[in-house]
N, C-alpha and C positions, 0 to 999 in steps of 0.2 A: 615385384622386383626379383630378378633372377638371383640365385645364390652365387656370390663371388667365388667360393670354393669349387662350385661346379665349373664355372667359366675357366678357372686356372687348373683344373683337373688334367691328367695326362690324357684323358679322353677328348678334351676340349681345349685346344691351344688358344692362348689369349690373343695372338695376333697371326696374320698370314702374310707371308712374303711372296712377291711375285717375281718371276725372272722370265725371260725369253726362252732359255734353254736350261734344263736341269740334267746334269751329268751324274749317273749312279756309278760310283767307285773311282778311286784314286790309284789305281794299279797302272800298269803300263798302257792299257788302253785310255783310261779317264785322263791321264796326265796328257797323253798325245791329243786327245779330244780337246781338252782345254787350250792346248797350243794352237790347234788349227782354228778354233773360234777366235782367239785372240789375234791371229795374224790375217785370217780370211774374212772374218765377220766381225770386225772391231766395234760395230755398232750394237752388237747383241749383248745384252746383259745376261750373265749365266752363272750358276753356282755348281760346285761339285760336292756331292754328299758321300762321305766315307765313313764306314761303319767302324774301322779300326782307328787307332789313335795316331797313325801317321800314314804316309803314302807307301806304295810299294806292292801291295796285294800280296801274290805268291812269295815274293822276295822279302817280305816282312813277316807273314805268318808261318812260313816253313822255317823249322829251326834245328833239323837234324843235321848230324855231323857232315861237313863237306858241301852243304848245299850250293848248288852251281847250276848253270844253264845247260840245257842239253842240245841247244843249237847255237850257232855262231852269232856273236853280238855285232858283227858288222851288218848283218841282216836283222837280227832281233832288236838291235838299237834303232832309234828313229832315223829316217832319211834325212831329216833336217839337222842332226847333230852327230858329228863323226865320232866313232869309237876309237879310242887310242890304245887300248890294252889288247891282252891275249883274247883270241876268239871266244873260248869257253871261259866264263867269267863267274866269279863267286857272287853270292847274294849281296855281300858288302859293296862289292864293286859295282853291281848293277844299281843298288840303292843310291850310291854316291852319284852315279851318272843321272839317275832320275832327279836327285836333289838339285843338280847343276841346271837341268832343264827347267825345274820350278823356278829357281832362283834367277837364271838369266832372262827368263820371260815373265817375270812378276806374276806367277801363277798362284802364289801362296794365299794372296788376298781372296781369291775365288773359292777356296777349299775349306769345308767345314768337317772336321774330324769328329769321331764319336758319335755320328748321327746314323742310327739304324732305321732303316725304311721298313714299315710294315704293311703299308696300303698304298694303291695307286688307283685312281679312278678318273675316267675319261668322260667329260660332259660335252656331248656334241652340240647343245645348245649354246654353251658358252664357248665352245671350241678351247677347252683348257683341261689340262691335267691337274689333279689334286693329289698331293703327296703328303702322306702322314708319316712323321718319323719321331724318334725319341732321342733327344740330345742325352747320351749316356753319362756324360761327365756331370751334368747338372739334374739328371732324372727329370727331364722336363719334355713335354710334348711340343713338337714343332709342326707347323703346317706350311706347305709351299704350294703355289700354284706356277704352272709353266705353260707355254705355248707348244714346246716340243721336248720330248723325253729322250735322252741318249743314254742307252743302257750299255755300260762299260764294266759291269760287275764280275766279268769272267764266267766260267762255265762249270765250276764245281765248289763244293762247300770246303771253305778253308779250315774250319775247326774241327771237322768231322771226316775221318777216313773211312773207307769201306772195309769193314772187318767181317770176314766170313764167320759163321758158327760151325767150328770143328767140334767133334765129339770130345767130351771130357776136359773141357778147357778149364774148369773150376779146380781140377786136380793139380794142375801145374803149380808148383812152389816157388818158382822164380819170378822174374819180372817180365810182364807182357805189355809191349807198347806198340802204338801205331806210328808210322813215320810222319804223318800229318799232325799228330797230337803229342809231340815230343816233350817229355817233362824236363824241366831245367835241372833237376836233381839227380839225373841218371848217371851214375858212375860206371864206366865200363872197362876201365884200366885192369889188365889181367883177368878178365872175365871171359867165359865161353859164350859166344854169341851166335844165335841163328837168325838169319834174315830170310824171311818168307817173301818170295817174289823175285822177278828177274827184269823189271823195267828199269827205267832212267833213276827212280829213287834208290833202288837196290843197287844199281851200279855206282852210285854216288856214295851211299852209306857205307858199303863194304870196304872199300880201300881206306876211307877215312877212319873207321873204327878199327881196321886191322893194324893201324900204326900203334895202337895202345892195347888192344884186347889180346887175351891169350890166343884166341883163334876165332875166326868168323867163318861160319858156313853159310853159303846161299843155297837155301832148299827151294827148288823151283818145280812146279809141276810139268812144265814144258819149257824149251829153250826160247830166247829171245835173239834177234838180230841186233849186232852192235857194229859200229864203225869205229876203227881205230886209227889214230894218227897223232902227229904233233899238235901241240896246242899252239899253233902259230899258222899265220897265212903268209907264205913266201912272197907273194907280190907286194903285200903291205910292208913287209920288213925291207924288201929291195927299194921300194919308193921311198920310204922313209930314210934309208941310208943316202939316198940321192937328193935329199933335201926337198922333196916335193911337198906342197902344202897339204896339210890334213884334209882340207875339203876335197881336194883332188884325190888323195889316197882313199878317202871314204867312198867316193863315187866309183872309182875304178875297181876297188876291192869288192864292193857289193855287186857290181856288174859281173865281175868274174865268178864270184861264189854263185850268183843266182844262174848264170850261164851253165855252170858244172852241175848245179843242183837239178836243172831241167833236164840235161842229159841222163843224169843218174836216175831220176824218177821215171823218165821214158823207158830206159833200159830195164827197169824193174818189171815192166809190163811186156816189152818186146823180147827181152833175152834175160828172163829172171835167173836161169841156171848159172850164167856167167857172172851176174852180180853176186849171187849166193857164194860162189867159189871165191870170188875176190874178197868178200867179207870174212869169210872163213880162214882164208890165208892169212889175213892180217892177225887174227887171234893165234893161229897156229905158229906164226913166226915168234910169238912170246912164250907160249905155254909149251911148245916143243912138238915134234912129229909124233911122239908116242902117247900124247894126251888123247883120251876119248873125246874128240871134237863131235863125232856123230851123235853121241848120247846126250852131251852137255851143251853144246852150242849150235846145233842144226835144227831150226824150227821146222815144222811140217809145212808152214804156209809160205806164200810168196813174199819176198821182201817188200817192205812198205804198206802190207795189209794191217800192220800195227805200227806204231810210232817207233822210230829207231833212234836210239840215244847214241851221241857220239862220245866215245871214251878217250879223254885226252891223254896223250902220252902212254896209252894202254895201261892206266894205273890198276884198274880191276884185275887185268890178267897178270900183271907183274906180281900182284899180290898172291894170286893162285899159284904162280910158278915158284914163288919163294916159300910156299908152304904156310903163310899167314892166313891165307883163306882156301877154302875149298868148295866144291859144288856137288850138291846131291840132287839128282833129277828123279823125283818119286812124288807120289801123292801122300797126303796125310791121312793116315788111319785115324789116330786119335792123340790126344795130348796125354802125358804121363806126369808123374810127380816131378821127374827129372828133366823132361823135355818133351821131345815129339817122337811117336811111333810111326814109322811109314808103312805104307801097304806092302812093302817087300819085306817087313820084319825088322828094319834096322831102327834102333833107338838112338836118337841124336840128343846127347845131353847138353843142356844149356843153362847158364845162369841168367841170360836175358834172351828173350825172344822178341825180335822186331817184325811186325806185320807191315811190309811195304807192298800192300796188296791193292793199291789204287784208291780211287776216290768216288763219291757220290756226286752226281750232275746236280748243278745248281741251276734251276730253270727260272730265269728272270730274276735272280736274286733271291728267290724264295718269298718274293712279295706278293701279296694278295692283289690281284688285278680285277677291276671291274670296267666294263665298257658300257656306258649309259645304264648304270645300275645292275647290270647283268654279270655275274662272275665269269671271267675268261677261262676258257678251255683251250689252252695254248696249242695242244695237239690237233684241234680241229682246223687250225689255221694252215695256210699255205705259204711257204716262204718265197719272197722275191729276192733272189740273189743272196739268200742266207742272211739278210740285215733287216728287211721289212716283211710284214706279215698281213695277210688279208684280214679285214675286220679290226685292224689295230691302227688307229689314225695317229698321226704325228708322233710316231716312234721309230727309232733305229737301234738295232742291237748289233754289238760287235762280237763276232766269232771268228777267230782267226783260222790259220791254216794247220792241218795235221803234217804235211810234208814239207812245209817251208815255215819260216818264222812268223809268229802270231802277229808281230808288229807290222809286217808288211801289208796285211789286210787292214789293220787298225788305221794306217795312214791313208789307204785307198778309200775306206769308208769315211774318214775324216773329211777328205776332198769332196766326197759325195754329200755328205750332210750340208756343208757350207754351200755348195752349189745349189742344193734343194732349197735352202732357207732364202737364198738370194733370189731365186726363181719365184718362189712364193710371194716374196715382197714385191717384185716386179710386176707380177700379176694380180696383186691385191688380194691374195688368198690366205686364209687363215688355218686351213685344214687340208691335209693330204693323206690318202691311203691308197694301198694297191688292191687291185681286183682283178680276177681272171678276165681277160677279154673274150669277145665273141669266138675267136679262133681257138681259145685255150679250154673250151668247156668239154670237149671230148678228150682232153689229155689225160692220160693216166695219172691218178694221184698216189704217190709211192711213199714209202718211209723216208726220213730225213737223209739217211745214209744207205747206200748199197752195201750190204755186208761182204760181197765180193770185192768190193773196192777198198774198204776199211773196217776193221771189226774188233776193236779193243773191248775189253769187258765191260767197262764203265759205260760205252756207247751202247752195247747191246742190252745192258741192264736198264737203261733209261730211255730207249727209242720210243716207248709209248708216251713219254713226256713231251718229246720233241715235235716241233711242227712237221708238216709233210711237205713234200716237194713234188713237181711235175717232172716231165722228161725233156723240158726245154732249158736251155742254159739260163735264161731269166727267171726261172721258177725252181732253181736249186742253188745249193751252195757246193759248187763243183770242185773245190779244193785245188783249183789250178791257178796259181798266182801269175804264171807266165802268160796265160790268156786273159785274166782279169785286169792285169796292169794296163792292157790296151783297151779292154771292154769298158771298164768303169768310166773313163774320161768321156767315152762316147755315149754313155746312156742318155737316151732321148727323154727328157722330162715332160715332154708333151705326148708321149706314147699313150695309148688308150689304157695301159696297165695302171696309169696314175689318175686317181679321181680327186680333183680339187673342189673345195667349197669355200 
């Protein structure tokens, strides 16, 4: 007789639950995926496994002061639910919006919180995924099987930021924190603060902390591009004043924003100097003509080669203009007892140092994957449109846009998944994977992203972990929503790239 204790140990779950589809993650992508399955594939039984205690992803795990979106909610919000607030929204507002989506569509019954997935194994004989997880609330092992795996876990580690190793860090006598690991007990009123970094997190943290801190210094190795403007969309305000329905306002505003974003993105390639000067003029109009824009806010790269944050109402730059914040553009030589010594010899004293230095890529949720008993080397796969991968059956991954809102792609992928599941049902097939066609075998195999196109630090550090791409549109994630919004609905599921069994 088998030992009962062994049967119920964390390594051997007592029972296995089966679902047609298993969604990993209840962030912006996972909640959207659940909506699309509910509305487009109502016959599919699905579950959402979320490692955190509630929904929200980034908007739940990030706790730093002022946490807000860096893109507009008219397009970052779902296409199926109008956004009624200011375009740049706080985490609290985004969570409220997501909660309404869950409530209005009865999605809560599908979501299991506190479930951390450790292992995923595909069995071609059974045409099933087996998912091993731990219910963290009860410290109990859980096992699930599913026909289709829908990866909506995001792309970075929410509980671990990227912290460079600077010389002499241990000598510092103040408080050192990372923006992604914000401690609840951090008091910064009347404190001298240094924020290392110049991305969207830094641009959010600095004006929020400057309101209470004695002074905040943004220490950057090199400048970043920012867009400055009102936290409002004029056409939405005007339509609302005319009493137009929110559904109409939502659609018209989204279309206008996307039209303007397409023009802007194109200009960063065709006329980058004009775009650069327009961006710098927005900053100059706040900090003044005498401010050293060339040193502190003029990057060496073309606009949009790295993500560009929108600064609502120019709050970061108003903080600099008022003297509550300042910018130092220099490299760190080493830490000192009192703060940071830069390579130019300046010592910046600080009671608190915040490292807003980016994040670490999270490849497939840091889950150990096996395909027919063999560990998966994700880097050896080739991507089909940034969502499916050669040698990985019955799996789709949501990876959004860098130059447009993440959710735009999550919605497109949601439509694709539902179309694919229906196609498989009608054809009586249980397995699908993508494979290079005969005409693709001489195609160059390239890194996931061309550094000349987009090259933030986190991507460059993790390129060896990401899948590869080809040089044809169907074998890459091309970051072009304006093309994909037309291409995705036209994907031919009978194309030779799809192998059914």
